[in-house]
N, C-alpha and C positions, 0 to 999 in steps of 0.2 A: 792074201791079206783081207781080213774081214772089215766091215764098215767101221767098227770101233777103232781098229788099228789104223785105218786110213785117216779117220778124223784126228786121231792123236798125232799122227805123222804130220798132217797139214798144220795142226796147231803149233807143233814144235818148230816147223819150218817158218811159219808166219812170226812166231815169237822171236826168231833170230834176225828178222829184217830190221833195217833202219827205218826211221820215221818216214822218209821220202818213199821208200819202197812199199811200206804199209799203205800210205795214201794212194799210191799208184795202183796197188793190188785191189784196194777198196773200190776204186773207180772201175776197174775191169770187172770186178765181181758184181757191182751194181748193174753195169751194162749187161752182163750175162743174165742176171736175174730178171732184168726188165726186157729181155729178148732183143737187145740191141747189139749183141756180140755174136758173131758167127765165125767159126774156124773156116768154114767153106768160103765165106766172102773174102777173108784175108788171103786165101789161096788164089783168088781171081785177080789179085793186083798184078800189074805189070812190073817188070824189073825196075823201070824208072820210078814208079810209085813207091815200091819198096825202098829204093835208095833214098827217095825224098823223105819217107817216114823215118828211116834210120838216121838220116842227117838231122832231122828235127829233134829226134830223141837225144842224139849226141849233144846238140846245142843246148837243150834243156838240162841235160845232165851236167854240163859244164857251167851252168849258171846263166845261160842266155835266155832270151825270150821274155815275155811279159805275162804275168798272171792274169787270168780272165777277170778276176775281181777288180784289178786296177783299171782294166779297160772299161768294164761296165760302170765303175764308179766315175770315171772321167766323163763318159757320155751321159750318165744320169745328171751329173752336175751341169754339164753343158746344155742339156735340154730340159733341166728342171724337173726331172722325174725321180721318184724315190723307190 
């Protein structure tokens, strides 16, 4: 597969994602571009850490958790910062 075919395949796959998946992929992609994502680092996680991450992902997927915007907003209001 040449680079043009690869880009087209990626585009088509991304185009079929739902909104939440696109937002999640965008975050991963930005981390990768900014050098904050490393496959090697994720392989260094312990089994317990992996289970914790998977558990957190499942919780978020089922509607649990709190968006960081809400948390930041709460503390900005509390401490008078904008």
